[in-house]
GUZA-162137 format. One line per field, with one value per residue (C-alpha): residue number from 1; x, y negated, z negated; residue in one letter. Coordinates in nm, 4 decimals. Example, Ala and Ser with C-alpha at 12.3 -4.5 7.8 and 13.67 -1.06 7.14 Angstrom:
# GUZA-162137
seq: 1 2;
px: 1.2300 1.3670;
py: 0.4500 0.1060;
pz: -0.7800 -0.7140;
type: A S;
END
This chain:
# GUZA-162137
seq: 1 2 3 4 5 6 7 8 9 10 11 12 13 14 15 16 17 18 19 20 21 22 23 24 25 26 27 28 29 30 31 32 33 34 35 36 37 38 39 40 41 42 43 44 45 46 47 48 49 50 51 52 53 54 55 56 57 58 59 60 61 62 63 64 65 66 67 68 69 70 71 72 73 74 75 76 77 78 79 80 81 82 83 84 85 86 87 88 89 90 91 92 93 94 95 96 97 98 99 100 101 102 103 104 105 106 107 108 109 110 111 112 113 114 115 116 117 118 119 120 121 122 123 124 125 126 127 128 129 130 131 132 133 134 135 136 137 138 139 140 141 142 143 144 145 146 147 148 149 150 151 152 153 154 155 156 157 158 159 160 161 162 163 164 165 166 167 168 169 170 171 172 173 174 175 176 177 178 179 180 181 182 183 184 185 186 187 188 189 190 191 192 193 194 195 196 197 198 199 200 201 202 203 204 205 206 207 208 209 210 211 212 213 214 215 216 217 218 219 220 221 222 223 224 225 226 227 228 229 230 231 232 233 234 235 236 237 238 239 240 241 242 243 244 245 246 247 248 249 250 251 252 253 254 255 256 257 258 259 260 261 262 263 264 265 266 267 268 269 270 271 272 273 274 275 276 277 278 279 280 281 282 283 284 285 286 287 288 289 290 291 292 293 294 295 296 297 298 299 300 301 302 303 304 305 306 307 308 309 310 311 312 313 314 315 316 317 318 319 320 321 322 323 324 325 326 327 328 329 330 331 332 333 334 335 336 337 338 339 340 341 342 343 344 345 346 347 348 349 350 351 352 353 354 355 356 357 358 359 360 361 362 363 364 365 366 367 368 369 370 371 372 373 374 375 376 377 378 379 380 381 382 383 384 385 386 387 388 389 390 391 392 393 394;
px: -1.8260 -1.6342 -1.3206 -1.0678 -0.7280 -0.4667 -0.0998 0.1113 0.4543 0.6051 0.4749 0.8181 1.0113 0.9430 0.8296 0.5908 0.3002 0.3170 0.3228 0.0225 -0.1858 -0.0957 -0.1794 -0.4990 -0.6146 -0.5412 -0.7261 -1.0230 -1.0264 -1.0276 -1.3284 -1.5148 -1.4794 -1.3773 -1.0616 -0.8692 -0.5304 -0.3989 -0.0187 0.2808 0.4888 0.7575 0.6008 0.8240 0.7274 0.4777 0.1869 -0.0772 -0.4060 -0.5760 -0.3148 -0.3496 -0.0394 -0.0619 0.2666 0.6488 0.7210 0.9738 1.2210 1.1421 1.3008 1.0166 1.0049 1.3711 1.3815 1.3446 0.9891 0.9011 0.5805 0.3590 0.2008 0.0978 -0.1444 -0.1022 -0.1306 -0.4460 -0.6012 -0.5288 -0.6723 -0.9963 -1.0074 -0.9548 -1.2319 -1.4645 -1.4077 -1.4152 -1.7505 -1.6272 -1.8468 -1.5451 -1.2175 -0.9312 -0.6351 -0.3202 -0.0952 -0.3337 -0.0903 0.1914 0.2337 0.1207 -0.1865 -0.3731 -0.3924 -0.4876 -0.7518 -0.8935 -0.9362 -1.1259 -1.3176 -1.6850 -1.8510 -1.7119 -1.3390 -1.1308 -0.7805 -0.5025 -0.2122 0.1263 0.3653 0.5215 0.6802 0.6274 0.8169 0.6975 0.7144 0.6303 0.3045 0.2026 0.2889 0.1035 -0.2166 -0.4132 -0.3608 -0.4378 -0.7481 -1.0060 -0.8872 -0.8970 -1.2375 -1.3689 -1.2284 -1.5230 -1.3113 -0.9526 -0.7386 -0.3833 -0.1672 -0.0180 -0.0490 0.2463 0.0850 -0.2309 -0.0429 0.1356 -0.2261 -0.3670 -0.0839 -0.0567 -0.3982 -0.6488 -0.9229 -0.8653 -0.8377 -0.9304 -0.6297 -0.5943 -0.2422 -0.0836 -0.1661 0.0360 -0.0490 0.0913 0.0140 0.2446 0.5367 0.4547 0.4593 0.7881 1.0612 1.4114 1.7111 1.9994 2.2555 2.1053 2.1088 2.3802 2.4855 2.3191 2.1807 1.9301 1.8670 1.6120 1.5835 1.7230 2.0959 2.1668 1.8963 2.0615 1.7371 1.7135 2.0141 2.2438 2.5547 2.4617 2.4612 2.8031 2.9505 2.8227 2.9468 3.3160 3.2212 2.9828 3.2233 3.4828 3.2582 3.1047 3.3583 3.1137 2.8504 2.7343 2.5170 2.2739 2.1617 1.8610 1.7970 1.8998 2.1807 2.5679 2.7012 3.0770 2.9831 2.7854 3.0941 3.3409 3.3600 3.4481 3.7950 3.8868 3.9061 3.5491 3.3903 3.3610 3.1176 2.8601 2.6710 2.4554 2.1554 2.0261 1.6559 1.4624 1.1148 0.8442 0.9090 1.2728 1.2150 0.9952 1.2577 1.5338 1.3203 1.2478 1.6146 1.8115 1.8869 1.8052 1.6500 1.7891 1.5981 1.8433 1.6273 1.7170 1.3763 1.0837 0.8994 0.5401 0.4885 0.7475 0.5776 0.9066 0.9002 0.5445 0.6656 0.9675 0.7524 0.5128 0.8185 0.9225 1.2370 1.3592 1.3588 1.6143 1.5164 1.6041 1.3806 1.1797 0.8367 0.6576 0.8860 0.8301 0.4504 0.4681 0.6921 0.4601 0.7088 0.9730 0.7700 0.7683 1.1255 1.4306 1.5060 1.8332 1.8871 1.8462 2.1676 2.3850 2.6073 2.7530 2.4092 2.3205 2.6293 2.5772 2.2085 2.2994 2.5734 2.3374 2.0691 2.2934 2.4321 2.0899 1.8848 1.6157 1.5554 1.5322 1.2849 1.0715 1.0721 0.9570 0.6610 0.5501 0.5931 0.3949 0.1097 0.1310 0.1390 -0.1981 -0.3588 -0.1831 -0.3288 -0.5290 -0.8317 -0.8568 -0.7119 -0.8986 -1.2380 -1.1691 -1.0915 -1.4112 -1.6279 -1.4901 -1.5871 -1.9266 -1.9688 -1.8986 -2.0953 -2.4430 -2.5982 -2.4397 -2.7317 -2.5666 -2.5395 -2.8653 -2.9094 -2.8915 -2.5782 -2.4110 -2.4857 -2.3161 -2.0050 -1.9782 -2.0051 -1.7363 -1.4849 -1.5787 -1.6958 -1.8849 -1.9210 -1.7121 -1.7988 -1.6647 -1.8798 -1.5985 -1.6039 -1.3476 -1.2849 -1.4645;
py: 1.5770 1.9112 1.8501 2.1069 1.9758 2.1847 2.0976 2.2765 2.2039 2.3413 2.1451 2.1720 1.9980 1.6297 1.4705 1.2056 1.4441 1.5904 1.2601 1.1448 1.4460 1.4324 1.0616 1.1114 1.4032 1.1965 0.8973 1.1047 1.2732 0.9316 0.8467 1.1491 1.4017 1.7476 1.8169 2.1362 2.1365 2.4597 2.4465 2.6717 2.6779 2.8791 3.0736 2.9073 2.5560 2.3806 2.2596 1.9867 2.1427 2.0524 2.2593 2.6118 2.8065 3.0042 3.1597 3.1107 2.9108 2.9923 2.7413 2.6911 2.4329 2.1926 1.8383 1.7730 1.8917 2.2011 2.2477 2.4997 2.6611 2.9487 3.1966 3.5550 3.8182 3.7576 3.3839 3.4304 3.6332 3.3641 3.0980 3.3039 3.3592 2.9787 2.8839 3.1418 3.0309 2.6556 2.6287 2.2965 2.0227 1.9216 2.0643 1.8216 1.9947 1.8050 1.8972 2.1685 2.2499 2.3421 2.7284 2.7214 2.7104 2.4439 2.6603 2.9611 2.7541 2.6352 2.9816 3.0875 2.7944 2.7236 2.3765 2.0235 2.0049 1.6803 1.6997 1.4503 1.4410 1.3060 1.4232 1.1869 1.4193 1.2885 1.5749 1.8883 2.1777 2.4122 2.2316 2.2420 2.6203 2.6955 2.5044 2.8153 2.9697 2.6487 2.5577 2.7731 2.6588 2.2947 2.3076 2.3765 2.0326 1.7850 1.4620 1.3783 1.1273 0.9984 0.7994 0.5885 0.5062 0.7250 1.0306 0.9576 0.9378 1.2799 1.4307 1.2781 1.3716 1.7337 1.8374 1.6010 1.4320 1.1289 1.0363 0.7597 0.5617 0.5634 0.4927 0.6673 0.5254 0.3964 0.2975 -0.0555 -0.1684 0.1258 0.0031 -0.3726 -0.3234 -0.1429 -0.3061 -0.3464 -0.1626 -0.3728 -0.1322 -0.0979 -0.4689 -0.6978 -0.6636 -0.3211 -0.1406 0.1404 0.4656 0.7239 1.0440 1.3986 1.3470 1.6399 1.5803 1.3745 1.2174 1.0301 0.8294 0.8353 0.9120 0.5799 0.3961 0.5323 0.4345 0.0860 0.0673 -0.0193 -0.3265 -0.4335 -0.3850 -0.5716 -0.8709 -0.8495 -0.6500 -0.6144 -0.4340 -0.0840 0.1691 0.3651 0.6892 0.9023 1.2451 1.5893 1.7193 1.7718 1.4436 1.5328 1.5864 1.2649 1.0636 1.2665 1.0257 0.7355 0.6258 0.7455 0.3818 0.3082 0.6222 0.4513 0.2030 0.4856 0.6081 0.9161 0.9256 1.2827 1.3496 1.0729 1.0610 0.8430 0.5911 0.5747 0.5566 0.2454 0.0998 0.1563 -0.0135 -0.3248 -0.3507 -0.3294 -0.6521 -0.4683 -0.1346 0.0433 0.2757 0.3850 0.6850 0.7974 0.9630 1.1843 0.9386 0.8693 0.6353 0.5465 0.5738 0.4843 0.1361 0.0820 0.1800 -0.0522 -0.3546 -0.2690 -0.2883 -0.6149 -0.4946 -0.6684 -0.3897 -0.3427 -0.0596 0.0896 -0.0280 0.2997 0.2192 0.3494 0.1437 -0.1669 -0.1034 -0.0695 -0.3867 -0.6004 -0.6052 -0.7517 -1.0157 -0.7963 -0.6607 -0.6921 -0.4392 -0.3267 -0.1222 0.2536 0.4522 0.1367 0.1267 -0.2109 -0.3681 -0.2291 -0.3804 -0.7074 -0.7181 -0.6005 -0.8516 -1.1332 -1.0317 -0.9968 -1.3310 -1.4994 -1.5092 -1.7360 -1.4857 -1.1999 -1.4012 -1.4705 -1.1032 -1.0137 -1.2643 -1.1542 -0.7924 -0.8114 -0.9734 -0.7346 -0.4094 -0.4636 -0.2909 0.0372 0.0428 0.3399 0.1197 0.0524 0.3889 0.6076 0.4165 0.4770 0.8623 0.9026 0.7324 0.9850 1.2672 1.1254 1.0899 1.4642 1.5979 1.5828 1.7236 1.4800 1.3693 1.0246 0.9322 0.8738 0.8726 0.4966 0.4629 0.7596 0.5966 0.2711 0.4706 0.6207 0.2711 0.1268 0.3880 0.4027 0.7679 0.9544 1.3244 1.4613 1.7637 2.0079 1.8502 1.6818 1.3262 1.1116 0.7470 0.6141;
pz: 0.9295 0.9150 1.1355 1.2425 1.3613 1.5469 1.5273 1.7903 1.6189 1.3019 0.9946 0.8138 1.0971 1.1011 1.4330 1.5722 1.6472 1.2991 1.1401 1.3492 1.2569 0.8894 0.8716 1.0766 0.8452 0.5248 0.6764 0.7637 0.4071 0.2405 0.4415 0.3044 0.5809 0.5358 0.7310 0.7740 0.9738 1.1297 1.1971 1.2287 0.9055 0.7284 0.4483 0.1708 0.2945 0.0387 0.2360 0.1493 0.0478 0.3786 0.5901 0.6844 0.7951 1.1311 1.0446 1.1269 1.4514 1.7134 1.8653 2.2317 2.4799 2.5566 2.7150 2.6669 2.3068 2.1008 1.9904 1.7172 1.8399 1.7454 1.9976 2.0256 1.9261 1.5429 1.5862 1.8056 1.5293 1.2717 1.5038 1.5353 1.1424 1.0882 1.3303 1.1868 0.8295 0.9039 1.0928 1.2282 1.3771 1.6140 1.6815 1.7560 1.9436 1.9922 2.2922 2.4308 2.7201 2.4848 2.4546 2.0929 1.8648 2.0645 2.3774 2.1792 1.9975 2.3410 2.4455 2.1237 2.0188 2.0840 2.0471 2.0932 2.1520 2.1568 2.2917 2.2457 2.4902 2.3580 2.6115 2.8854 3.1448 3.4997 3.6595 3.4792 3.7195 3.4503 3.3733 3.7428 3.7735 3.4673 3.5795 3.6960 3.3406 3.1632 3.3616 3.2000 2.8467 2.9576 3.1084 2.7544 2.6374 2.5685 2.5553 2.6278 2.4423 2.5612 2.3080 2.5830 2.9505 3.0193 2.8516 3.0402 3.3632 3.2895 3.2361 3.5513 3.7721 3.6510 3.5464 3.6842 3.4966 3.2729 2.9043 2.6497 2.5567 2.1757 2.0317 1.7603 1.4154 1.1333 0.7757 0.8347 0.4718 0.3258 0.5418 0.4935 0.1078 0.0846 -0.1158 0.0243 -0.1266 -0.2001 -0.0861 0.2597 0.3091 0.4656 0.8221 0.8693 1.1826 1.1143 1.3133 1.2230 1.4235 1.4742 1.4915 1.7299 1.9776 2.2639 2.3908 2.0595 2.1734 1.8772 2.1119 2.3054 1.9797 1.8767 2.1993 2.1418 1.7761 1.8416 2.0239 1.7704 1.4766 1.6787 1.6987 1.3556 1.1303 0.8418 1.0358 0.8987 1.0714 0.8374 1.0010 0.8658 0.9966 1.0091 1.2239 1.2315 1.0859 1.1820 1.5393 1.5486 1.4716 1.6639 1.9349 1.7058 1.6223 1.2682 1.1511 1.2470 1.0829 0.7619 0.9206 0.9536 0.6503 0.6746 0.4547 0.5524 0.5448 0.3629 0.2019 0.3457 0.0751 0.1444 0.5192 0.4605 0.2272 0.4857 0.7577 0.5552 0.4390 0.7690 0.9677 1.3056 1.3697 1.6872 1.8976 2.1583 2.3032 2.6431 2.7653 2.7018 2.4768 2.5380 2.2708 1.9930 1.6535 1.4842 1.6524 1.5076 1.1607 1.2061 1.3003 1.0062 0.7650 0.9133 1.0833 1.3951 1.6639 1.9360 2.1768 2.5068 2.7829 2.8381 2.9769 2.6644 2.4293 2.6510 2.5969 2.2128 2.2018 2.4098 2.6979 2.4743 2.2914 1.9653 1.9934 2.2053 2.4928 2.6420 2.9632 2.8902 2.8188 2.8615 2.5581 2.6630 2.6990 2.3606 2.2091 2.3416 2.2363 1.8813 1.8365 1.9643 1.7096 1.4124 1.4786 1.5220 1.2090 1.3656 1.6433 1.3825 1.1887 1.5047 1.5907 1.2498 1.2816 1.6091 1.5382 1.2135 1.4089 1.7032 1.5004 1.3500 1.6479 1.5548 1.2067 1.0884 1.0312 1.3910 1.5367 1.2976 1.3882 1.7486 1.7013 1.4988 1.7677 2.0141 1.7706 1.7301 2.0978 2.1729 1.8705 2.0186 1.7194 1.4698 1.2502 1.1891 1.5455 1.7291 2.1157 2.1489 1.9337 2.1129 2.4381 2.3029 2.1941 2.5453 2.6984 2.4594 2.5600 2.9382 2.9059 3.1607 3.2236 3.4929 3.7296 3.4556 3.1842 3.0053 2.8861 3.0471 3.1296 3.4387;
type: M K I G I V C P Y S W D V P G G V Q F H I R D L A E H L I R L G H H V S V L A P S D E E T P L P P Y V V S A G R A T P V P Y N G S V A R L N F G F L S A A R V R R W L H D G T F D V I H I H E P T A P S L G L L T C W A A Q G P I V A T F H T S N P R S R A M I A A Y P I L Q P A L E K I S A R I A V S E Y A R R T L V E H L G G D A V L I P N G V D V G F F A G A E P K A E W Q G G T L G F I G R I D E P R K G L P V L M R A L P A I V A A R P D T R L L V A G R G D E E E A V A S L P E E L R G H V E F L G M V S D E D K A R L L C S V D V Y V A P N T G G E S F G I I L V E A L S A G A P V L A S D L D A F A Q V L D Q G A A G D L F A N E D A D A L A K A A I R L L G D P E R R A G L R E R G S A H V R R F D W A T V G A D I L A V Y E T V T E G A A S V D T D E R T G L R A R F G L A K D R T G D W A Q D;
END
């Protein structure tokens, strides 16, 4: 199958959506499919052979963060050329409502379109206001996927229609097979994320750190991600700053090694999360997870069975939970065991098969899928055509 995938965010700036698209593309290529990904990217950024650059992205405030998007006449021309050259059997657009390549592709593409919605934003006035502009493009979508119940709810409340629930995927075996790094072991807490993005929650963790170190003086916090390191520790007393070690941007291999080395992985995110792929990666690596009790995080962690939860933005609650976990090796071992079992549902072997089934469902002319099989796939996912002709869950 010839599959075109559209990434709305700059390929050279790491993020959950970009990682999901990268891993999906590589999974499909390993299965023998032809895949091309269209994404914004700086010209000097080296790209995998399956990625086509649509040009430099522009930073835009979006969903409580700063997204690097690509929009305009030149981008639209590049989209049309990519579609013309690709002659794809199916187009898979991620975040089609973002003012970026996905929306441009919706306007320009013909044939089957699958859209994945990642965003959880229950009070988006901008999305409501933009609906009249978005509607003609969205009506061309053949099937909708939401990565979580919270992303699905955002879609339903703001745009109508429904979506198949298929979570983000992770290469569980890659993280499970990582080797710990000795210098990252021994009383360590881990954090991975953009340092200067408040909703990732590092300031909450910094407020909790004095109480954690007071109770367990040997504790170290390992921080991986880009951002202003001096500003990140500015709120800490001088004598505590030595307990924080900044690792900068890390490779995928070192991320896996970090996750399998720390005693506790902390996800103090404060909002705007529809899934939490870093939690799945941490569980895959065998890290005991402590996360804020965002609805999306609670769902990924099986309502606290696969990881501990603390009250969102409550530094005292975070500190107490971290101290309790650091001092309880049996609890950590139990979380590792339950997390390793729970995370299998997010492996690409499962997630990729589900996404392919949606592709085959909407590709009416696919020679490999006969009418009876396609009907079975629709039944499996609860798909039925709505009044616009889209496939959505009953």
